[in-house]
C-alpha positions in Angstrom: 114.9 -67.2 37.6 118.5 -68.0 38.6 121.0 -65.4 37.5 124.5 -64.1 38.0 124.5 -60.4 38.9 126.8 -57.5 39.7 125.7 -56.4 43.1 128.4 -53.7 43.7 131.4 -52.2 42.0 134.9 -53.0 43.3 137.8 -51.9 41.1 140.4 -53.9 43.1 138.5 -57.0 43.8 135.9 -57.3 41.1 134.6 -60.8 42.2 133.6 -59.3 45.5 130.5 -57.8 43.7 129.5 -61.0 42.0 126.2 -62.7 43.2 124.4 -65.8 42.2 120.7 -66.1 43.1 117.1 -65.6 42.2 115.9 -62.6 40.2 112.4 -61.8 38.8 111.6 -63.2 35.4 112.1 -60.5 32.7 109.1 -59.0 30.9 109.4 -58.4 27.2 108.1 -55.0 26.0 106.5 -54.5 22.6 108.9 -55.6 19.9 111.1 -57.6 22.2 111.5 -61.3 22.6 112.2 -63.6 25.5 114.9 -66.2 25.0 115.4 -69.2 27.2 119.1 -69.4 27.5 120.9 -72.7 26.9 124.5 -71.4 26.9 126.2 -68.1 27.6 129.9 -67.1 27.1 132.1 -65.1 29.4 133.9 -62.0 28.1 136.4 -59.5 29.6 133.5 -57.0 29.4 131.9 -58.9 32.3 135.0 -58.6 34.4 135.4 -54.9 33.6 131.7 -54.3 34.5 132.4 -55.5 38.0 135.2 -52.9 38.1 132.7 -50.2 37.1 133.9 -49.8 33.5 130.8 -49.3 31.3 128.4 -50.1 34.2 127.4 -47.4 36.7 126.6 -48.1 40.3 123.1 -46.6 39.9 122.2 -49.4 37.5 123.0 -52.2 40.0 122.0 -54.9 40.5 122.6 -55.9 36.9 122.5 -59.3 35.3 125.9 -59.8 33.6 126.6 -61.4 30.3 126.6 -60.3 26.6 126.5 -63.6 24.7 123.9 -66.3 24.6 122.3 -69.0 22.5 118.9 -70.5 23.3 115.4 -70.8 22.1 112.7 -68.1 21.5 109.1 -68.3 22.5 108.3 -70.5 19.5 111.1 -72.9 20.3 113.3 -71.7 17.5 117.1 -72.1 18.2 118.6 -68.6 18.1 121.8 -66.6 18.8 121.5 -63.3 20.6 123.1 -60.2 19.0 124.4 -58.3 22.0 124.4 -54.7 20.6 121.2 -52.8 21.6 121.1 -49.9 19.2 119.3 -48.1 16.3 120.6 -49.2 12.9 119.1 -46.1 11.3 121.1 -43.9 13.6 124.3 -45.7 12.5 123.6 -45.5 8.8 122.5 -49.1 8.8 125.0 -50.3 11.4 123.8 -50.4 15.0 127.4 -50.4 16.3 127.7 -46.8 14.9 124.7 -45.6 16.9 126.4 -43.2 19.5 123.7 -44.3 22.0 124.2 -48.0 21.5 124.8 -50.3 24.5 125.7 -53.9 25.1 123.6 -56.2 27.0 124.4 -55.9 30.8 125.2 -52.2 30.5 121.6 -50.7 30.4 119.6 -53.9 30.0 120.0 -57.1 31.9 122.4 -59.6 30.3 122.5 -63.3 29.4 123.9 -65.0 32.6 120.4 -66.1 33.5 117.7 -68.6 32.7 116.0 -66.0 30.5 116.9 -62.8 28.7 114.8 -60.3 26.8 116.1 -58.5 23.7 114.7 -56.6 20.7 113.3 -59.2 18.3 115.5 -58.0 15.5 118.5 -59.0 17.6 117.8 -62.7 17.2 119.8 -64.7 14.5 118.9 -68.2 13.6 121.3 -70.8 15.0 122.6 -73.2 12.4 121.9 -76.8 13.2 125.5 -77.7 12.8 126.5 -75.5 15.8 126.0 -76.6 19.4 124.5 -74.1 21.8 127.9 -73.8 23.5 129.7 -73.0 20.2 127.0 -70.6 19.1 127.2 -68.7 22.4 130.8 -67.9 21.7 130.0 -65.9 18.6 128.2 -62.7 19.4 131.1 -60.7 21.1 134.6 -62.2 20.7 134.1 -64.0 17.4 132.0 -61.3 15.9 134.6 -58.8 16.8 137.3 -60.9 15.2 135.1 -61.5 12.1 134.8 -57.8 11.5 138.5 -57.2 12.1 139.6 -59.9 9.6 137.0 -59.5 6.9 136.1 -55.8 7.0 138.6 -53.6 8.7 142.0 -55.1 7.8 141.6 -54.7 4.0 143.4 -58.0 3.3 143.7 -60.0 0.2 144.1 -63.8 0.1 147.6 -64.9 1.1 148.3 -62.0 3.3 150.5 -62.1 6.5 149.1 -61.0 9.8 150.1 -60.8 13.5 147.8 -61.6 16.3 148.9 -60.1 19.6 148.2 -61.8 22.9 147.2 -65.3 21.8 145.0 -66.9 24.4 142.0 -64.6 24.8 138.7 -65.2 23.1 139.1 -62.5 20.4 142.7 -63.5 19.7 142.0 -67.2 19.4 139.1 -66.3 17.0 141.4 -64.1 15.0 143.9 -67.0 14.5 141.2 -69.5 13.5 139.5 -67.1 11.1 142.6 -65.7 9.5 144.2 -69.2 9.1 140.9 -70.6 7.7 141.0 -68.2 4.7 144.7 -68.7 3.9 146.5 -65.9 5.7 149.9 -66.6 7.2 149.4 -66.0 10.9 152.0 -65.0 13.5 150.9 -65.0 17.1 152.5 -63.8 20.3 152.1 -64.8 23.9 154.2 -64.7 27.1 153.1 -68.3 27.8 154.8 -71.2 26.0 151.6 -73.3 26.5 149.5 -70.6 24.8 152.0 -70.4 21.9 151.6 -74.1 21.4 147.8 -73.8 21.4 148.1 -71.0 18.9 150.0 -73.3 16.6 147.4 -76.0 17.0 144.7 -73.4 15.9 146.5 -72.8 12.7 149.2 -70.1 13.4 152.2 -70.3 11.1 154.5 -69.4 14.0 154.1 -68.4 17.6 156.6 -66.1 19.3 157.4 -64.7 22.7 155.6 -61.3 23.3 157.8 -58.5 21.8 160.0 -60.9 19.8 161.0 -59.6 16.4 159.1 -61.3 13.6 160.9 -63.0 10.7 159.1 -60.6 8.3 156.9 -57.5 8.3 153.2 -58.2 8.2 150.4 -56.7 6.2 148.2 -56.2 9.2 148.4 -56.5 13.0 145.4 -57.3 15.2 145.9 -55.8 18.6 143.5 -56.5 21.5 146.1 -55.8 24.3 146.9 -52.1 24.0 149.8 -50.5 25.9 151.8 -53.6 26.5 152.0 -54.6 22.8 151.5 -51.3 20.9 155.2 -50.5 20.2 155.7 -54.0 18.9 152.6 -53.8 16.7 153.9 -50.5 15.2 157.3 -52.1 14.5 155.9 -55.3 13.0 153.7 -53.9 10.3 155.0 -53.2 6.8 155.1 -49.7 5.3 151.5 -48.9 4.2 150.1 -51.7 6.4 147.3 -51.6 9.0 147.0 -52.0 12.7 143.4 -53.0 13.7 142.7 -52.4 17.4 139.6 -53.6 19.3 140.7 -53.5 22.9 143.2 -52.3 25.5 143.3 -54.9 28.3 146.7 -53.7 29.4 145.9 -50.0 29.2 144.7 -47.5 26.6 147.4 -44.9 26.7 150.6 -46.1 25.0 153.0 -43.8 23.1 151.3 -43.1 19.8 154.6 -43.2 17.9 153.2 -40.8 15.4 156.5 -40.3 13.6 156.6 -43.9 12.6 152.9 -43.9 11.8 153.1 -41.0 9.3 156.5 -41.8 7.9 155.6 -45.4 7.1 152.0 -44.3 6.1 150.5 -46.8 8.5 146.7 -47.0 9.0 145.4 -47.4 12.6 141.8 -48.7 12.5 139.4 -49.1 15.4 136.9 -51.9 15.4 134.0 -52.6 17.8 131.8 -55.7 17.7 129.9 -56.2 14.4 126.4 -55.9 12.9 123.5 -58.3 13.2 124.0 -59.3 9.6 127.7 -60.0 10.2 126.7 -62.2 13.1 124.4 -64.2 10.8 127.1 -64.6 8.2 129.7 -65.6 10.8 127.4 -68.3 12.1 126.9 -69.6 8.5 130.6 -69.4 7.9 131.3 -71.6 10.9 128.5 -74.0 9.9 129.7 -74.4 6.3 133.5 -74.5 6.9 133.7 -76.6 10.1 135.6 -73.7 11.9 134.6 -73.8 15.5 135.3 -71.5 18.5 138.0 -72.7 20.9 136.3 -73.5 24.2 138.5 -73.5 27.2 135.9 -75.0 29.5 132.2 -75.4 30.0 130.7 -74.8 33.5 127.2 -74.8 34.8 125.9 -71.3 35.5 125.9 -71.8 39.2 129.7 -72.2 39.0 130.2 -68.9 37.2 132.5 -67.6 39.9 135.1 -70.1 39.0 135.0 -68.9 35.4 135.3 -65.3 36.4 138.3 -66.2 38.6 140.0 -68.0 35.6 139.5 -65.0 33.4 140.8 -62.6 36.1 144.0 -64.8 36.5 144.5 -65.3 32.8 144.1 -69.0 33.2 142.3 -69.7 29.9 142.7 -70.2 26.2 139.6 -69.4 24.2 136.1 -69.1 25.6 134.6 -70.0 29.0 131.0 -71.0 28.5 128.2 -71.4 31.1 125.4 -73.8 30.5 121.9 -73.1 31.9 
């Protein structure tokens, strides 16, 4: 089968380790299913894997990719849940299993004609969603779904700040929060991305670091070091900062004095459960909310998609079709 693999690790030039070519067809062990991939979405996780973050050199070559939608052995349209874990070890949530992995960390990923996953990781694809739209959901959109609907503790009519508009998680946060009636502020260094954030439903879009016209109930921060101080200063007393990533670095000043004096809550969030993926897909199908897709490329042009993500030249998701 044709696949996109990580052949070697290069922290400075991650695309140097990217290879497109033939790989053996996967074999599904007992309890696993083979999915014929129709569409797969690119994530920052894939770029970090090429830098050796979460992917060890002794596991190479590794088929990259976490997200996919396709058909199972019976021809049923499905979405692949990317978390490989034991729900029992996580008290019902596989993301809390300390031994969990994502596809492309221990098991080959989705940038291929076929992928094998535990059968329980398959979620029915609603007919209303295209394969390209469905492929965007398992990582970025599922992460945003959990942040908005579980971790933030918001009531209808709340105010929120989304840092770093443009990435897959950030664009999903804007769409989901706006769809349920929250007033959304978004930030970006790019004027074009601020305009796109407004088109997605943001109430206002500001330059990164700019003071907001009001304190917000919750901040969604996927950026880390570059935005952390602004996040802490933008949330109201007693509010929450929900963090799911640190693309600019994971060691900002904690600003503990402000955190405890204002009684702020800092909440970590990672991915979401299989059941949340099912409910997210149904939410999109019923409401008409759809992932923002920056571009669709055939899988054999994956390098161009990786380069766009490396350079920050995207808004929303990059999807590969097989």
